[in-house]
N, C-alpha and C positions, 0 to 999 in steps of 0.2 A: 503493500500500499504506499509506504514511504517513497520507494522508487517511482512509483506510479505518479505521486503528488509532484515530486522533483521534475519528472518528465512533462508534466502538465504545465508547470511554471515556466520551463524553459521554452516550451512551445507557444505559451501566451506571449512571452517576452519577444519570441521570433516575429510572430503574426503582428504585435504592435510595432516592431521596428519596421515591418514591411509597410504596414498602412501608413506609418509616418512618413515614409521616403516614397510612397507611390504616387503615380499621376504626374502631370506636369503643371507648371504654373500657368495661370491665365484661363479662368473660365470653369474649371472643373469643380470648384467647391461651391455648395448650394447652402442657402441659409437654412437653419433648422425650422421645423414647423413652430406654430404659435406657442406650444406648450414647452418649447426648448428641446424636445426630442426630434428625431429623424425617424420617419416611418417608410419603410420600404414594402413594396407589394411584390411578391414573387408568384409568378404563373407557372406551374408545373404540370408534367403528364408522365405516366410511366408505371404505376402501380400494377397495371394489368401485365404488362411486359416484364417488369422487374419488381416483383414482390419484396417488401421491405424498404422500398424508396420513401415511402411516407414515414415510417417510424425513424429513418436515418435523418431525413429533413427536420422533423420535429425535434430530435436529438441535437442535431447541429445547430439550429437557431437557438435553442436553449443554451448551449454551450457558448455561442457567440455573445450572449448578454454578459457573460463574464469578461469578454474582451472589449466589448463596445456597449456599455450599459445605457447610453443614450439613443441607440439604435434598435427600433421595434421592427420585426419582419413578420408580415402577414402571409402566409402561404395559401394559395388557391389552386386546387387541383382541377385541371381540365380533363374532359373526356376526349376520345380520339375525333368524335364528330365536333366538340366545341372548339378544339385547340386553335385551329387556324381561321375559323370565322371570328372568333373572340378577338385574336391578335388583329386581324384585318380592320375590325371595328375600332379597336385602340388606336391603330395607325391614323384612321380617318378622323378620329376625335382628337388625336395628339394627347392623349390621356389613358392611362392604364397602368401596366406592370413597370416596375423599376429593373426587373430581372425576368426575362422571357424565355421559357424552354422552347427550343426549335430542334426539329429533325435535322439531318446533316445534308450535305450536298446541296442541290438546287433548291431545297425547301429552306435552306437557311441563306445561301449566297444571293437569291433573288432579292432579298431585302438589303443586301449590301448594295447591290446595283441600284436600288431604288433610294438609297441614303435614308433608309428606316432604322439602320443600326449605328451606334456610337462605335468609334475606333477603339476597341477595347486595349490595343497596345499602348495608347496614350494614357491609359488609366492604371496599368498594372506594369510593375518592373520588368524590365527584359530578363533579369535573372530568375524571377519567377515563371516567366512564360517559357523559359528555356526548359523546364521540367516537364511541360505539357507533351503528351503523346496523342496519337490518333487524330491528328488535326487535317488530315488529307483532304477531307470534304469540308473544311471550315477556311480553307485558305484561298485568298485572291489577292493579286498585285503583290505577291510575295510576303504575306503576313497572314496570320489567323485573325478572324474578325469575331469569334466567339470563343468562349472558355469551354473546352471539352470537359464532360462530366464523367461518363463511363463508356467502355466499349461493349458492344452488344453483338452477338452472333446468333444465327439460327443453326441450332446443332441437331443432328440425327439421334434419335434414342431407339433402344429396342428392348423388349421384354424377353428376358432369357427363359422364363419358365414357359411361355407360349411358344418360343422357338423350339425347346426341347420336345413339347408336346406335339409339335408338327414334325418331329424327326429331324430337325436342323441341329447344327452344332451351336450351342448357345455361347461357345467361346470364340466363334468365328463368323461374325456377321458379313452380309453381303459387300463385296469390295468393288463390284463392277456392276454396270447395267444389266448385263446377262445374269449375274448371280443374284440381282435384286428382283428381277422377274421370276427366277426359279423359286426364290424364297417366298415371293408373294403367292405363287401358285400352290406351294405345299401348305402355306398358312390358310389360304382360303378354303382348303379342304377340311380345316378343323373349325370352320364356322366362326372364325374371328375376322376382324377387318385387318387385312394385311398391312395397309399403310394409311395412316391418319394425317391429312394434310390441313385440317382446321375447317371450320364451317366458313361458307362462301356467300351465305345469304346477304351479308352486309358488304362483302367485298374485301374486307380487311386482311383476309388471308392471301391475296394475290402477291403482295411484295415478298413475303416469305416463301412462297412456291417459286417466284422468279429468282430469288436468292439461292435457293437450294438446286435449282435445275438448269438455269440459263447459262451460267458460266461455262459449263462443259463444252459448248461447241466454240468457244472463243479462245484467242490467243493473247488478248490484252484487254485493259479496260478501255482503251482508246476506241475500241469498237463499239462499246456501249455509248460512249459520249457522241460518237459521230453519228449514230443511228438516226436520231431525230432530225438532223440537219441534211441528210444525203436522201433525196427522194427515192423511194422504193426500197430502201434498206431493210425495213421493217418485214417486208415480205421475201427477203433473201432466206436461203436455206438455213444459215448459221443463226439466224434470228427466229427462224420458225421451229427450230430443233426442239426447244423446250416445249412448245405447245404440242408437238408431235409426241413427246414421251408422256405428257400429262393425259393426252387423249388416249394413248395406249393403256395406261393404267385404269382409266375410267372404263374404257370398252371391255377390259378383261375382268372388271368388277373387283379391282384390288383396293379401291378407295372406299370411303365411307359413302353408302348409298343416300345418306341423309345430308351430304355436304350442302346443297343448296336450300335446305330446310332449317339448318343451324347457322347462328351467327359465329363469328370467329372464335371467340373465347369458349363458346358451349361445344363447338366441335372439336377443337384440339384437345380438350380434356378428356376425350373418350380414352386417350392413352393412359391418362392418370386414373381412370376408372378401370383399367385392365381389359377394355373392350377391343383395343388394337394392338397389334404386335409391334409396330414401329410407328414413330411420330415424330414431329418437330417441336421444339421448345427453345426459348432463349437459353443462353449457356447458364446464366445464374438460376433460372427457373429449372432446369435440367438437374441441377445439383440438388436443389430442393425437392423435386419430384422424386429422385432417387432415394432420397431418405424416407419420404413419405411412403414409398411404395415397398420399402423392406430392405434397402441397401443394395450395394453393388453385386452382391450374390444373385440378386433377382432382376435388376435392371442395369443396362450398360449403355455407354456413349459409343455410337459407330462414328468411324471416320466417313466423310463424305464419299459415297461411292463414285468412281470414275465413270461418267455416264457419257462420255464423248472423246473426240480426239483432239480437243483444243487444249492448249498449254494451261488453261485455267481449271481444267477438269480435275475434280477430286479435292479442290481447295476449299477451306471453310471461309465463308463471308464473314466480313466485320465492319462495323460501322461505329461511330462515336455519336451519343446524345449529348447535347450542350446547352449552354445557357448564353443568353446575348443580353446586351444592355440597350434598350430603345434609344434612339436619337432624342425623343421626347421626354425621356426620364428626367425627373426632378432632382434626383440625388445620384447621379452617375458615379461619383467617386466613393460614395458609401457602398453602392451596389458592387463596385469593383473590389473593395476592401473585403467584403463578405465572401466573394468568390475566391479571393486569396485564401482565406480561411479554410474554405471547403478542401483546399488542396494541400493542407498541412498533413504530416504523416499520421497523426492520431486520428484525423477525420478520414483519411484513406484507409486505414486499418478497420475503423468502425463501419465504413461503407461496404467493405468486403464481407465482413462478418454478418452485416444485416441482409445483403442481398446475393453473394457470391458471384458478383460482376467485377470485372477488372476495371479499376479507376484509370482515368487517361493521365497517368502521371509516372514519371521514371522513379518516383520514390516508392512505388509498389514494392513490397518485400515478398519474394516467392515463398519464404517460410511461412506466410499466412496460408498458403494452400494446405490443405489437410488430406483430402481423399485421392486415390489414383485418378478418378474421373475429372477432378479439378486440375490436376496436373496434365492430364492428357489433353484437355481443351486448352489450357495455358500453352502447352507446346505447340498445338496446331495453330494458335493466334500468332506465335512468334515465328513459326518457321513455314508455315502452310496455309496462308491466308490470303484473300483478295478483298478490296473493297466491296461494300453492299451495292449490287448493281442498281437498285432503284434509285439511289441518290444521283444517277447520271441521267435520269430521265426528266425532261421539263414537267412541271406540275401538271399541266393540262393533259399532256400525253400519258402521263402516269395515271392519274384519276380518271379522266374520261376514256383513256384508251386501254391501258394495261389491266386496270381493274375489271372493266368491262369485258375485255377479251378473255380473261381467265374464267370469269363466269360463264362466258359462252361455251367453253370446252366442258365444263360440268353439266351444262344444259343441253348438250347433243350436237353443238355445231363442230364444224370440222376445223383442223389446225389452219388451213387456208383462209377460212372465213374469219377466225379470230385474228390472225396476222393482218388481214386486210384491214379489219377494223382498227387496229393499232396504227397501221400506216395512214389510214384516212385521218385520224385524229392528229397524227403528226403534221399532216399536210394543212389541216385546219390551224394548228398552232403556228406554222410557218407563214401563213397568210394573214393571221390576225395580229401577230406580236413581232413586228420587225426588230424593235429595239431588244426584246427578249432573245430573239435569234442571234443578233450581233453579240450580245453579252455572253450567251451561252457558247457560242463559237469561239470567242476570244478565251474564254475559261478552258474550253476543251483542248486548246493547243498546248496546255502544260501536261497533257498526258500522252 
């Protein structure tokens, strides 16, 4: 306890020194509110994808009161449906959060191009920023515009008991597309769902499926970035490949027959309920599910099967979820100081214990990893991962194109029809948003 108290005092002194020297002179400081305190509003998202996020935020905000007693932080959780509409409304009103959660890539950088975000590197010391990791989808013009929070991947899980019951080796899950199909056929004969891909009634499962299947036909992420700007690219074979694979799984009845009747969360939890033999989960949630389902003797993590000839086949997807400071925020410096606090080692360790997700900071300590599954996922992130493909699709092409096209496959349409819908949406975007096309193209040149 004594050592922990000393550690806490040292950490507090470090954060206070960082806060004292952060920012630049000239306009970053804001006057306190009328009662002498600074009130920050933090909008966040993620408990569904990353259970434990809420508890960690509550704990971190409470601990921050010890560092900055005159700062009060109110946290407001947004749903998937609310997150961006509420943010867009705040932009129009020029009033709302001081700290805003944003998804990565185009979902964040579009607001950089529209001047809706403050330059965070003017508010946080360079030494502190140098510890950040996972900034690939947050960078533009040579610098990061958001503070990365944590890394998240969509991993493959499998039920060892259901594998054994189907006559499959529970210690040797499928490693290729052919082996995956063979395993699904054997599992189907035991009256379980071979592969759960999550409910698609609300469309939210589409990005996960895209991340799990689409990289296999590609050699580089540049091919994803260029797809929306090259007429006809989405109906090329390499971009249609993942539609063809999902279509085959659906046609052979290897996926959940209720996929289009369930919303995303309801569907994907069929794996947790023991109704499906393989399924997808976020990396932190996968570790939590393994514990809930009886441990590593019963449930395992699969490496991503090699499902194509592309150089990206068999690699784990990875992205960062992040916090931004809006350009309209009243208390930019105070918001930045809190983000500095969230990146201090004690908070990083607490984050991992709450969520089992890797924080975006090189001060993460591998000794915090406990189980073999945690170590397996971490090694994949370090040595065999690629950026999450969805972050390289323009927002309109993503939500109006890719989401709907994925639903089409589960509703009986052909891969060509789904790919054509995505291409049509890309053409619509190119004709409607010339500024967006220019910005997106310039960003893509860095890949």
